[in-house]
C-alpha positions in Angstrom: 101.7 86.3 76.8 104.3 83.6 77.5 104.1 82.0 80.9 107.2 83.1 83.0 108.3 79.5 83.5 108.4 78.5 79.8 110.6 79.7 77.1 109.2 79.9 73.5 110.6 76.5 72.7 109.3 74.8 75.8 107.2 71.7 75.3 104.8 71.9 78.2 102.0 74.6 78.1 98.5 75.3 79.5 95.7 75.9 77.2 92.0 77.1 77.6 89.7 75.2 75.1 86.1 76.0 74.2 83.9 73.2 72.6 80.6 73.1 70.8 77.4 72.8 72.8 75.7 75.4 75.1 76.9 76.0 78.6 74.3 75.7 81.5 73.5 79.4 81.4 72.3 79.3 77.7 71.2 75.7 77.0 67.7 75.5 75.7 67.3 72.0 75.2 67.9 69.6 72.1 70.3 67.1 73.7 68.6 63.7 74.2 67.8 63.1 77.8 68.6 66.6 79.0 66.0 69.3 79.6 66.6 73.1 79.0 68.7 74.8 81.9 68.6 78.4 80.5 66.0 81.0 81.9 64.5 83.9 79.8 67.0 86.7 79.6 64.2 89.2 80.2 62.9 87.6 83.4 64.1 88.1 87.0 64.5 84.4 87.5 67.8 82.9 88.2 69.0 79.4 87.4 68.6 76.9 90.2 72.0 75.4 90.1 71.0 72.8 92.7 68.3 71.4 90.6 68.7 67.8 89.1 68.3 69.4 85.7 71.3 71.6 86.0 73.6 69.0 87.9 72.8 66.3 85.4 73.6 68.5 82.3 76.6 69.9 84.1 78.0 66.3 84.6 77.2 65.5 81.0 79.3 68.4 79.8 82.2 67.4 82.1 82.0 63.9 80.8 82.3 65.0 77.3 85.4 67.0 78.2 86.9 63.9 79.8 85.9 61.7 76.7 87.4 64.1 74.2 90.8 64.3 76.1 90.8 60.5 76.6 90.1 59.8 72.9 92.8 62.3 71.8 95.6 61.7 74.1 97.3 58.9 76.2 96.9 58.9 79.8 99.8 60.8 81.6 100.4 63.1 78.6 97.9 65.7 79.9 96.1 67.0 83.0 92.7 68.6 82.9 92.8 71.5 85.3 89.2 72.7 85.1 85.8 71.9 83.4 84.0 75.2 82.6 80.2 74.3 82.3 78.2 77.3 83.7 79.2 80.3 81.7 81.2 78.8 78.9 81.5 75.2 77.7 85.2 74.2 77.7 88.1 73.3 79.8 91.8 74.1 80.8 94.3 71.5 80.3 98.0 71.1 80.9 99.6 69.4 77.9 103.2 67.9 77.6 103.7 68.4 73.9 103.0 71.5 71.5 101.6 69.1 68.9 98.7 68.2 71.3 97.5 71.8 70.9 97.4 71.4 67.2 95.7 67.9 67.7 92.9 69.8 69.9 92.5 72.6 67.3 91.8 69.9 64.7 89.5 67.8 66.8 85.8 67.7 66.0 83.7 69.9 68.1 86.6 72.0 69.3 86.0 75.8 68.7 89.0 77.5 70.1 92.4 76.7 71.8 94.2 79.6 73.5 97.4 79.4 75.5 96.8 80.5 79.1 98.3 83.9 80.0 98.9 85.9 83.1 96.9 88.5 85.1 98.1 90.9 87.8 96.8 92.8 90.7 95.9 96.5 89.8 97.5 98.2 92.7 100.1 101.0 92.4 102.9 101.8 94.9 102.1 105.5 94.5 99.2 106.0 97.0 97.5 109.3 97.8 95.1 109.7 100.8 91.3 109.5 100.8 88.8 110.4 103.6 86.7 107.4 104.6 83.1 107.6 103.2 80.2 108.4 105.4 76.4 109.3 104.5 76.0 107.1 101.6 73.7 104.6 103.3 70.3 104.1 101.7 67.2 105.6 103.6 65.4 103.2 105.9 67.8 101.4 108.1 71.2 103.2 108.1 74.6 101.6 107.9 73.5 98.5 109.9 71.2 97.5 106.9 73.2 98.9 104.0 73.7 96.0 101.6 71.6 93.5 103.6 71.6 90.1 101.8 73.6 91.3 98.8 76.5 89.0 98.0 79.7 90.6 96.5 82.2 88.1 95.1 85.9 89.0 95.1 88.3 87.3 92.6 91.3 88.3 94.3 94.2 87.2 96.5 91.8 85.7 99.4 91.0 87.1 102.8 92.2 87.4 106.4 89.0 86.3 108.0 89.9 87.4 111.6 90.2 91.1 110.7 87.6 93.3 112.6 86.4 94.6 109.3 85.0 91.1 108.7 84.1 90.1 112.4 80.6 89.4 113.5 81.2 89.9 117.2 79.6 93.4 117.5 77.0 93.1 114.7 73.5 91.8 114.7 73.7 88.1 113.8 73.5 87.4 110.1 70.9 85.0 108.8 71.3 82.5 106.0 71.3 83.7 102.4 69.2 81.1 100.7 70.0 82.2 97.0 73.9 81.7 97.7 75.2 78.1 97.4 78.9 78.7 97.7 81.0 76.4 99.8 83.5 77.3 102.6 86.8 75.6 102.5 88.5 74.6 105.8 91.9 76.1 106.7 94.3 73.1 106.5 96.2 74.5 109.6 93.5 75.3 112.1 90.8 73.0 110.7 88.3 75.8 111.0 86.3 77.1 107.9 86.7 80.6 106.7 83.1 81.7 106.9 81.2 83.5 109.8 78.0 84.8 108.5 79.6 87.9 107.1 81.9 85.9 105.0 79.4 83.4 103.2 81.8 81.6 100.9 85.6 81.1 100.5 87.3 79.0 97.8 90.6 79.0 96.0 91.7 78.3 92.5 95.4 77.5 91.8 95.6 74.5 89.4 97.1 76.6 86.6 99.5 78.2 89.0 100.6 74.9 90.3 101.1 73.3 86.8 103.3 76.5 85.9 105.5 75.7 88.8 104.7 79.2 90.2 102.8 78.2 93.3 104.6 78.0 96.6 102.3 76.6 99.2 104.6 78.0 102.2 103.9 81.7 101.2 100.9 81.4 98.8 98.7 79.2 101.2 96.8 76.4 99.6 93.5 77.8 101.0 91.4 81.1 100.7 93.9 82.8 103.4 95.2 86.0 102.1 99.0 85.8 101.8 99.2 89.0 99.9 96.9 91.8 101.7 95.3 92.9 98.5 92.2 90.8 98.7 91.4 91.7 102.3 92.0 95.4 101.3 89.5 95.3 98.4 86.9 93.2 100.4 86.8 95.7 103.2 86.6 98.8 100.8 83.3 97.3 99.4 81.7 95.5 102.3 83.8 95.9 105.5 82.1 96.6 108.7 81.2 100.3 109.7 83.2 102.4 112.1 86.3 100.1 112.6 89.2 102.1 114.2 92.3 102.4 112.0 95.0 102.1 114.5 98.8 102.0 113.9 101.7 102.8 116.0 99.5 103.9 118.9 97.7 106.4 116.8 94.1 106.4 115.3 93.9 107.7 111.8 90.1 107.5 111.5 87.5 104.9 111.2 87.1 102.6 108.3 83.8 101.5 106.7 82.8 99.6 103.6 80.5 101.1 101.1 77.9 98.4 102.0 78.8 97.3 105.5 76.0 94.9 105.7 76.7 93.2 102.4 78.0 89.6 102.5 81.5 88.5 101.2 82.1 85.7 99.0 86.0 85.0 98.4 87.3 83.3 95.2 91.0 83.4 95.6 92.9 83.2 92.2 95.7 85.7 92.7 99.0 85.2 94.6 101.6 87.3 96.1 104.6 87.0 93.8 103.3 86.0 90.3 99.8 87.4 90.2 97.7 84.7 88.6 96.7 82.9 85.5 93.5 83.3 83.4 92.5 79.6 83.6 92.2 80.0 87.4 90.6 83.4 87.2 87.9 82.1 84.8 87.4 79.0 86.9 86.7 81.4 89.9 84.4 83.6 87.8 82.5 80.5 86.6 82.3 79.3 90.2 81.0 82.6 91.6 78.1 83.0 89.2 77.2 79.3 89.6 77.1 79.9 93.4 74.6 82.9 93.0 76.6 86.1 93.8 75.1 89.5 93.1 78.1 91.6 92.3 81.6 90.6 91.1 84.6 92.7 91.9 87.6 92.3 89.7 90.7 94.3 90.8 92.7 92.4 88.3 93.6 92.7 84.6 95.7 91.0 81.9 99.5 91.4 81.8 99.2 91.8 78.1 96.9 90.8 75.4 96.4 87.1 74.8 98.4 86.1 71.8 95.6 84.4 69.9 92.9 87.2 70.5 92.2 89.6 67.6 89.7 91.7 69.4 89.7 93.1 73.0 86.0 92.0 73.6 86.4 88.4 72.7 88.6 86.2 74.9 87.8 83.6 77.7 88.1 86.4 80.3 85.6 88.9 78.8 83.2 86.2 77.4 83.1 84.7 80.9 82.0 88.1 82.1 79.6 88.6 79.4 78.0 85.2 80.7 78.1 86.5 84.1 76.2 89.7 83.3 73.7 87.6 81.2 73.1 85.6 84.7 72.3 89.0 86.3 75.6 89.7 88.0 76.9 93.3 88.0 80.8 93.3 87.2 83.1 96.1 88.4 86.6 95.9 87.0 89.6 98.0 87.6 90.5 100.1 84.5 94.3 99.7 84.9 97.3 101.6 86.2 99.0 102.6 82.9 98.2 106.3 83.2 98.6 109.1 82.4 99.2 107.8 78.9 96.4 107.3 76.3 95.2 103.8 75.3 96.4 102.1 78.4 93.1 100.5 79.6 92.9 97.0 80.6 89.0 96.9 80.8 87.3 97.1 77.5 83.8 95.5 77.2 80.5 97.3 77.4 79.0 94.7 79.8 81.7 95.7 82.4 81.8 98.8 84.6 85.3 99.9 84.2 86.6 102.0 87.0 89.2 104.8 86.9 90.8 106.2 90.1 90.6 109.5 91.7 92.7 111.4 94.2 90.5 112.7 97.1 90.8 115.8 99.3 93.3 114.6 102.0 97.0 115.5 102.0 99.4 114.6 104.7 102.1 117.4 104.8 104.8 118.0 107.2 107.8 120.3 107.7 111.4 120.2 109.1 112.6 123.4 110.8 116.5 124.0 110.7 118.5 125.7 113.2 119.2 128.6 110.7 115.5 129.3 110.8 114.6 127.8 107.4 111.4 125.7 107.2 111.5 122.8 104.7 108.2 121.2 103.3 107.9 117.5 103.2 105.3 114.7 103.6 104.7 112.4 106.3 102.2 110.6 108.8 104.0 111.0 112.2 104.1 112.7 115.5 106.2 115.7 116.1 109.4 115.9 118.0 109.2 117.6 121.5 107.7 121.1 121.3 110.0 124.1 121.7 113.2 121.9 121.5 115.7 121.3 118.7 117.7 118.1 118.3 121.2 117.4 116.8 121.1 116.2 113.0 123.4 113.2 112.3 123.8 111.8 108.8 123.8 108.1 108.5 127.2 108.2 106.4 128.8 110.1 109.4 127.9 107.4 111.9 129.2 104.2 110.3 130.7 101.6 112.6 133.7 101.3 110.2 134.3 102.1 106.5 133.9 98.5 105.4 130.1 98.7 105.8 129.9 101.3 103.0 129.1 98.3 100.5 125.7 98.0 102.3 124.4 101.4 101.1 124.1 102.6 104.7 122.7 106.0 103.8 119.2 104.3 103.2 119.1 103.4 106.8 117.8 99.8 106.4 120.4 98.1 108.6 120.8 99.4 112.1 123.6 97.1 112.9 126.0 99.0 110.5 125.3 102.4 112.4 126.9 103.5 115.7 124.0 103.7 118.3 126.2 106.0 120.7 126.2 108.7 117.9 122.6 108.3 116.9 120.9 108.1 120.3 118.8 111.1 121.1 119.3 112.7 117.8 117.6 113.1 114.4 119.0 110.5 111.8 119.3 111.8 108.4 118.9 109.3 105.5 119.0 109.2 101.8 116.2 108.1 99.5 118.0 105.7 97.1 116.8 103.6 94.1 116.2 100.8 96.6 113.0 102.5 97.7 111.8 102.5 94.1 112.6 99.0 93.6 110.9 97.9 96.8 114.1 96.5 98.4 114.0 99.5 100.9 111.0 100.7 102.8 110.3 103.9 105.0 108.9 101.4 107.6 112.4 100.0 107.8 114.0 103.5 108.3 111.6 104.1 111.2 112.5 100.8 112.8 116.2 101.5 112.3 115.9 105.0 113.9 113.8 103.4 116.9 116.4 100.6 117.5 119.2 103.2 117.6 117.4 105.3 120.0 117.0 108.3 117.6 114.1 110.8 118.4 113.2 110.9 114.7 114.4 110.6 111.2 114.6 112.7 107.8 114.6 110.9 104.4 116.0 113.3 101.8 115.4 112.8 98.1 118.5 113.8 96.3 117.6 112.8 92.8 114.5 111.3 91.2 113.0 110.5 87.8 110.8 113.3 86.5 107.3 112.8 87.7 108.1 110.3 90.4 105.3 110.3 93.2 106.1 110.0 96.8 103.6 108.9 99.4 103.3 109.4 103.1 103.7 106.4 105.2 102.4 106.0 108.8 105.3 105.7 111.3 105.5 105.5 115.1 108.2 108.1 115.6 108.7 111.6 114.3 109.7 111.3 110.6 109.6 113.4 107.3 110.3 112.7 103.7 111.8 115.6 101.8 110.5 115.1 98.3 111.6 118.5 96.7 115.2 118.1 95.6 116.0 121.8 96.1 114.8 121.5 99.8 117.0 118.4 100.2 119.9 120.6 98.8 119.2 123.3 101.4 119.2 120.7 104.2 122.6 119.0 103.0 124.2 122.5 102.6 123.1 123.5 106.1 124.3 120.3 107.6 127.7 120.5 105.8 128.3 124.1 106.8 127.3 123.3 110.3 129.4 120.1 110.7 133.1 120.6 111.2 135.5 117.7 109.9 139.2 116.9 110.4 141.4 116.4 107.3 140.3 112.7 106.7 136.6 114.0 106.4 135.6 112.5 109.8 133.0 114.7 111.9 134.7 116.4 114.9 131.3 117.3 116.3 127.6 117.5 115.1 126.4 121.1 115.3 123.4 121.1 112.8 120.0 121.1 114.7 116.4 120.8 113.6 112.8 119.7 114.6 110.2 117.7 112.8 106.4 119.0 112.7 103.2 116.8 113.4 101.3 115.4 110.5 98.9 113.0 112.0 96.0 115.0 110.7 95.2 115.7 107.0 95.0 119.0 105.2 91.6 119.0 103.2 91.8 120.3 99.6 88.9 121.7 97.7 90.4 120.8 94.3 89.1 117.2 94.7 88.5 114.9 93.3 91.3 114.7 90.6 91.9 111.8 88.3 95.1 110.1 89.7 98.3 110.2 87.6 98.5 106.3 87.4 94.8 105.8 86.4 94.6 104.3 82.8 93.2 106.5 80.1 91.0 106.0 77.0 90.4 106.0 74.1 89.1 102.4 74.4 90.5 100.0 71.8 88.6 97.4 69.8 91.7 95.3 68.7 95.3 94.7 69.5 96.5 96.8 66.8 95.1 99.6 69.0 92.3 100.8 66.6 89.8 103.1 68.6 86.5 101.6 69.6 83.2 103.1 69.4 82.6 102.7 73.1 83.7 105.1 75.9 86.0 103.7 78.5 86.7 104.1 81.4 83.0 104.3 82.6 83.3 105.9 86.0 85.6 107.5 88.4 85.9 106.5 92.0 88.4 107.0 95.0 91.4 105.1 94.3 94.4 106.9 95.8 95.7 106.5 99.3 92.8 104.4 100.5 92.9 103.1 104.2 91.6 99.6 104.4 92.0 96.1 106.1 95.3 94.3 105.6 96.4 90.8 106.2 99.1 90.6 108.9 101.1 88.1 106.6 100.6 90.3 103.5 103.7 91.3 101.6 102.1 93.3 98.7 103.4 96.6 100.3 106.8 96.7 102.1 105.7 99.6 104.4 102.8 97.7 105.8 104.3 94.2 106.4 102.8 92.8 109.8 100.2 95.7 110.0 96.4 95.4 110.3 95.7 98.1 107.9 97.4 99.8 104.9 96.9 102.9 102.9 97.5 102.1 99.3 96.4 103.1 95.8 95.4 101.8 92.3 92.3 101.3 90.2 92.2 98.0 92.4 91.0 100.3 95.2 88.5 102.2 93.0 86.7 99.1 91.6 85.4 97.9 95.1 84.0 101.4 95.8 81.8 101.0 92.7 81.1 97.2 93.7 79.9 98.4 97.1 77.8 101.2 95.9 76.3 99.0 93.2 75.3 96.6 96.1 73.3 99.6 97.6 71.5 100.3 94.3 70.9 96.5 94.0 69.5 96.5 97.5 67.1 99.3 96.8 66.2 98.1 93.3 66.4 94.3 93.5 65.0 93.7 90.1 67.3 95.9 88.1 69.6 94.5 85.5 73.4 94.9 85.7 73.1 97.5 82.9 70.3 99.4 84.7 72.6 99.6 87.8 75.6 100.8 85.8 73.5 103.4 84.0 72.3 104.7 87.4 75.8 105.2 88.6 77.1 106.8 85.3 74.1 109.2 84.7 74.1 110.6 88.1 78.1 111.0 88.3 79.6 114.5 88.6 82.1 116.2 86.3 82.7 119.1 88.8 85.1 119.1 92.0 84.1 120.2 95.3 84.9 123.8 94.3 82.3 123.5 91.5 85.1 123.7 88.9 85.6 121.2 86.0 87.4 118.0 87.1 91.1 118.0 86.7 93.6 115.2 85.8 97.1 114.6 87.1 99.3 114.6 84.0 103.0 115.0 83.2 104.3 118.3 82.0 106.9 118.9 79.2 109.5 119.1 82.0 108.4 115.8 83.4 107.0 117.0 86.6 103.4 116.5 87.6 100.8 119.2 86.5 96.9 119.4 86.4 95.0 119.6 83.2 91.3 119.8 82.5 90.1 116.1 82.5 88.0 114.6 79.7 85.7 111.6 79.5 88.9 109.5 78.5 90.1 110.1 82.0 86.9 109.9 84.0 84.2 108.3 81.8 80.9 109.7 82.7 82.3 111.4 86.0 83.0 110.8 89.6 80.5 108.5 91.3 77.7 110.2 93.5 76.5 107.4 95.7 73.3 109.2 97.0 72.1 110.4 93.6 72.6 106.8 92.0 70.0 105.4 94.3 67.3 107.7 92.4 68.6 108.2 88.9 65.2 109.1 87.5 66.0 107.5 84.1 67.8 104.3 83.2 69.4 103.0 79.9 69.0 99.4 79.8 70.6 96.7 77.8 70.8 92.8 77.8 72.6 90.0 76.4 71.0 90.5 72.8 72.2 94.0 72.8 75.8 93.2 73.6 75.7 90.5 70.9 74.4 93.2 68.5 77.3 95.4 69.5 79.8 92.7 68.9 78.1 91.8 65.5 78.1 95.4 64.1 81.7 96.2 65.3 83.8 96.3 62.2 86.6 93.7 62.0 85.0 91.3 64.3 84.3 88.0 62.4 80.9 86.6 63.0 82.4 83.0 63.2 84.6 84.2 66.0 81.6 85.5 67.8 79.8 82.2 67.5 82.9 80.4 68.8 83.0 82.4 72.1 79.3 82.9 72.7 77.5 80.1 70.9 75.2 82.7 69.4 74.7 83.6 65.8 74.7 87.2 64.5 71.0 87.4 64.0 70.6 90.8 65.6 72.0 93.9 64.4 72.3 97.5 65.8 73.2 99.1 62.4 76.2 100.6 64.1 78.1 99.8 67.5 77.4 103.3 68.8 73.6 102.4 68.9 74.2 100.1 71.9 71.8 101.6 74.5 74.3 102.7 77.1 74.6 106.1 78.7 77.5 107.4 76.7 77.9 108.1 72.9 81.3 107.5 71.1 81.8 107.6 67.4 85.6 107.3 66.8 85.5 108.0 63.1 82.7 110.4 62.2 82.2 111.3 58.5 79.4 113.7 57.5 76.3 113.2 59.7 75.3 110.3 61.9 72.1 109.8 63.9 72.5 108.0 67.2 69.3 106.5 69.0 68.9 105.9 72.7 66.0 104.4 74.8 65.3 105.6 78.2 63.1 104.0 80.9 61.5 106.1 83.6 62.1 104.5 87.1 60.5 107.2 89.2 57.1 108.9 89.1 55.8 110.5 86.0 58.1 113.3 84.7 58.7 115.5 81.8 62.4 115.6 80.6 63.8 118.6 78.5 66.4 117.1 76.2 69.3 119.4 75.2 73.1 118.9 74.0 76.4 120.7 73.8 79.5 119.9 72.0 83.0 121.4 71.1 82.7 123.5 67.9 84.3 121.0 65.4 81.1 118.9 65.6 77.5 120.1 65.6 75.1 118.3 67.8 71.2 118.3 67.8 68.7 116.2 69.7 65.2 115.2 68.9 62.6 115.4 70.3 63.2 118.6 72.4 61.1 117.1 75.3 59.4 113.9 76.5 56.9 113.0 79.3 57.2 109.6 80.7 54.9 107.6 83.0 56.4 105.3 85.6 58.0 102.3 83.9 57.4 103.8 80.5 60.3 104.0 77.9 60.8 106.5 75.2 63.4 107.0 72.3 65.3 110.1 71.5 67.9 110.7 68.7 71.3 112.5 68.8 72.5 114.1 65.3 76.2 114.6 65.1 77.6 116.4 62.0 81.3 117.2 61.2 82.0 121.0 61.0 85.7 120.9 60.7 88.4 118.3 60.8 90.8 118.9 63.6 92.6 115.5 64.0 91.5 115.4 67.7 88.6 114.2 69.6 85.6 116.6 70.4 83.8 116.2 73.7 80.2 117.0 74.7 77.2 115.9 76.5 73.4 115.3 76.4 71.4 116.7 79.3 68.0 115.5 80.3 66.5 117.8 83.0 63.4 116.5 84.6 60.5 118.5 86.0 60.8 116.8 89.3 64.5 117.6 89.7 66.2 114.6 88.1 69.2 115.4 86.2 70.6 112.7 83.6 73.8 113.4 81.8 75.4 111.3 78.9 79.1 111.9 77.7 79.5 112.3 73.9 82.9 111.7 72.2 83.8 111.9 68.5 86.4 112.5 66.0 85.6 114.1 62.6 87.0 112.9 59.3 86.7 113.9 55.6 86.0 110.3 54.6 
């Protein structure tokens, strides 16, 4: 994607360059004077980044980057932004002439040169509410030990370290974490560092943003401080303290808790409030996080669009840095994207990443407006009620203007109290109109509430008179009685009643206000059993293998987690959501909110099973997930109907992956499907259309290992996008519990026949066994068929693998 600050003909640009030679993680020796730094991929051992071996080889790589640039270009014509040494061998550089990119491409030892591109936060502005989690803590210690000594890294917009979700005042003291070697930057204003034992590392990365001219130190903060709110929100979802009261406007909306409240937080700020971020900064942050020794990496971030030079979705600096992170033993959770409900909108593609879709949970905040004619109009809101057994006069903003000249300020949306007559509003309910300004973000419900308060109104009504089909409206907490009437027919009833009850003179001016009404209370949610549901905005599969949108033989998303209307910590100077400016908490939505749920639950699994690989943790989460809602019915997905309104349809694996996460079951999955770096290479090398030379450029590894077909990658899902005749798929399972006998069965939609072999298998603790799944085309329908393989254990374990395929004649 083109940077926002440069046109296509501009001279200056930022490029990411990879060069020959192994990075620290995979260097097995061979360079004179430098011993091997890589560790065996099958061992639990981690690279000691503080050792002289690693630091000297790391310095050697950086010197080579500097020498190459110094040899090719005159001083002053370029600026190196970062040297990547740990996960990939390369650098990010800002060049002043377009021909310098060509010079780099032709230079000896240079493997790839890619223009830097933009990334964005994966939050939506269409939240739905979720109840805060309880009862997921591992046995043995309770919440005050949940996630102990597991370090979760957040590549995000920073952190507000003084929030109670990150405080250490009321917790047992945190000891050191010897395996973590990250540093704590000092706040340039307060001269205090950002760490407190709970927060163990805090760094920021902005070189690419600065060179693009996008960085504003006044609002972006040249430090790990969160100037947006998003980073604090995601960190608290995964690892915030337990039982923090969520208070706003004098009300308590519940108590917030992270999934792993005792886990440590490592902050790598690479996202900023207005422009998002740049891949060069994000890759530098990931590189540093893995070097520092984190266990889990949370990425609530995705590309704005495909990088211009990339041919395949799995090979670019971003995904290959994450492959190296997984190789180093780091579990990666990434938001799937917010392009739903449309197909092929995912922004997280690769098999080594856990791609997380967003669910709507069981809480709804509904309210009602009772009119003087006895009619009750439904709406939404998070507010107290007007005084019981009383009605109040309704006054429309357009009827209480100080003078007609203020009409140019769109006074009906109640954003400017100075243009309305306080004498006419005081003690009454103010009626406002929901204009396009609310959709564009220049108007907010918070500001309507503030206007009503300043003018002395007892409450407000915000009526939607027209809206695009499928527009979603969200309740916003306010301190005075307030309601959003979202149904246009209800809004028309309100307007008709108001007009009939409000006599006017011949000029249209109101003689007296006679319409009355009262607003109900909606501080407590209504619980629904039809939850979870796949959120409307959550990106959908099928997954794609290239940017011509060809289907991949790999299921995405992987898993569904709560991501709609999530209460969590907020930065007081955060501006990401207009309705929460200046607040300590915010209730927002997006797959951004779903990913840290999985990061935190993965920390609990890692705590219980410290030697498990990232693939084993991902397998435990996927195979124990559920495809039923709380009423024991198949999961549903929010979707647009033909008329453009929102409806519910039966969900498929393209909506939820393996299903909705079940934290308690994931701690004891019975079986796991494990995979490592060689397996992922095999997947790349057997995926049609990916050039072996391109794989070597990105991974420094030749294609010596083949899986036969990409669908033979040992993951807990099976996808064959183009099935002709019969195909046999194999999987290897490992028993991580006591000896158990598993009965293996399968079912599939009628267009494709499915069979498994053997019918049963007994595995001792730690033992592995193979089974095969045979898929045969019965009829060609032009649509995908869905099914599953079920493994039922004699000790009660249930393991489920989704199967997805489309049959063809040839």
